[in-house]
N, C-alpha and C positions, 0 to 999 in steps of 0.2 A: 215318727219313730220308726224303728228297724222291729220288723217280724221274721223271725227267722221257723220256719214251718215243714221239721222231720227232716231238717238236709243231714244229707248224705254226703261223705264223698270219698270216690275208690281210687288208685293207681293199682294199674303194674307192674311187678315187681317181680323180676327175674322170673315170668311166665305166671307167676301168680296174683292171686287178689289180695289188694292192701285196703285194710277199711278206713283210712284215718280217722273218717266224723261219721258215726252212726248214728242217725233216728233223730239228731237236735233239734231241739224246741228251746224261745226265749224270747224274748222283744224288750224292747229298753226303750224308753219314754225320753220325750225332750228334758232336757237337762239331767240326764238321771248319771249314774256311774257303776257302770257292771264290771265284776274281774271275775277275769277269766284262772283259772286253779290250777294248775296238773302236774306230773311227772311231763321229765322228759317224753316226746314222742306219743302225747294225750291227745293230742290233738288242737291244742291250743291256736301256734301258728296256722294251720290250715283254716282253721275257722276265721282266725281273721281276714287273712287273704280271700276268702272266701267273701266277707261279709263287704270288704272292701274293693271286691270285683276284680280281685286280680287274676284270681278262678271260677270258674262253673262247677256249682255244686252237680253231682251224679246224678240225684232224684231231688226231693224237696224245694222249696221257693223263699226265696228272700226278699219282702216287700220295704223298703224306706218313703216313709213321706220326707226327710229332710237328707239334706248334701250331710256325704261322705266320706271322708278323707282318705287318701289311700292309706296303706299302714305304715306311720313314722317311721325314720331312718330306715322303710326299703330301699335300699341300692340296686337293686333289680332292673326299676325302670328307666333307669340313664342309660343315654347313648354314647359310649364309653370315649369315638373316635370326635364326637363332637367336644369342646370346649364348655367347662363351668355354663358361662353367660350364653351360650347355644342353648344349652339344657333350661338354661333360666326362661329364655325368650320364648321356646317350646311349650313350656308350662303354662306361661303368662297368656298364649298365644288359645291354648286350650281353654283355660277360664277366663278366659276376657281379660286378663287384670293388665295396669298398665308397666310394661316392662320396667322402665323406670324405678317403682315402685318398690317392686319384687325383690329387682336387683340389689335397690339399695339395702332392704333389709335381710335379703342373704349375706352381700358383703358384710353387714355390721355386726349379725347375728354369728356365722361360720369363721369371719377372719381368719378368711384363705387368701385376702389380697391378691398377689398377681396370678396369685395359682388359678383362678376364674377365668382368666386369658387360657388356661391350658387345658389340654384334652383330660376328661374326667378318669379316663385308663391308665395316665399316669401317677396319678394322689393315692395316697398309703389309705389303709384301711380303714384309719381314724380322722382322717380328712376328707375321704367320701362317705362317711356316717356325720358326721357334721354337716358337713354340703348336704345329705339328705334330710338332716332332721329342720335345717335353715327353711331349705325351701319347701317343705312337707308345712313348715306353720305361719309361712308367708301367706299362704292362702285362707279366706277365710272358711271354713266347715262350722255346722248343726253340730256333726260330732268327729270326734277323732279317737282312729284305732292305734293301739300302741302294744308292739309285744316288745314288751319288757322295758323298763329304765333305760334310758339313753345313758353310757357309760364312757361313751368315746369323751376327748377334749380333758380340757382341765379343771380346777375349781370353780375358775370363772364361769364359764361355757356349761358347767351342770348345773350351779346356782341358775344361770341365766334360763337353763332348758327347764327347769322346773317351774322357776316364775311366769316362763310365758306359757306350760302347759297346764300349770296345777292351780293359777293365783288369776291373772290377768283371763283366764276361758275358764274361768270357774263354774258360769255362766252353760256351759256347751256338756253334751253328752258324750260320755267317755265308755270306753271299753277297752281294758288295760289287762292283758296277759303278763303275769307276774309271779316271782317265787316269793317276791319278798312282804315279808307277810305286816310291816308297819306301813307299808306303801299302802295296800289294801285297805289295811284298814282306817289309815286315816282319810281315802278321799274316796271311796268305796261301797254304794249302799245296800247292795246286792250281790250276788256271788254264782259263777258257774262252774261249779266241779267237774272238769273233765279225768275219765278212766278209758283206758282202751276206746278212745273214741266215743263214750256215749257221755250223756250230758244229766247231773243232777240240779237243780237251781232252788238255792237259800237266801229267803229274807235275810239274816239273821246270820253277820261275816266271821262272829267269832266261831258257831257250829260248821261253816264251812271249813274254817280252817284246822278244824279238828278234825272233820273228817277228811280234810287234805294230809293232813299227819298219820290220819291211822291208817292211809292206802300201801 
């Protein structure tokens, strides 16, 4: 289970305090799919980063009894001066996975060829997104964090991404931040609607989307 209790996140912006997430609480059971719905700057991405441990909350607690991915397609966690292969080796070592297995998965999934031997900093935005997404899925987690559906790459890559995340890992938990109502209705059973950092939890997806559309 993942349990967030009164999570608040504040930033200092131009000398003022901006509260991006304001007292949000929710839980996600094993195998459950939760949608995070909200307009831009509603706090979705901030909440995803907090759950993934990329940032720490200003106050409140997050309790976890299952493994949680970093936010899928997160690109800021890689060392740009290192090659793709070196970044793969680093992640494999952290998660105690065989380097050859992780590399083979990323090679097949991202289709970056010789660029895996080049520094990540020279990758295009699309290449970097494909690399990050592939490396995210190369490690097995109980819960996956997704900040918007992957849009990088051609139709083959997008179809493969959808298959790997929503079909092959259908038994895993998922926290999905998205604006796409059809995707949310297809895969999520509950929704947390965020507005100005505050969250309201709904067990009915249709009601959640209606509230979101009225904001």
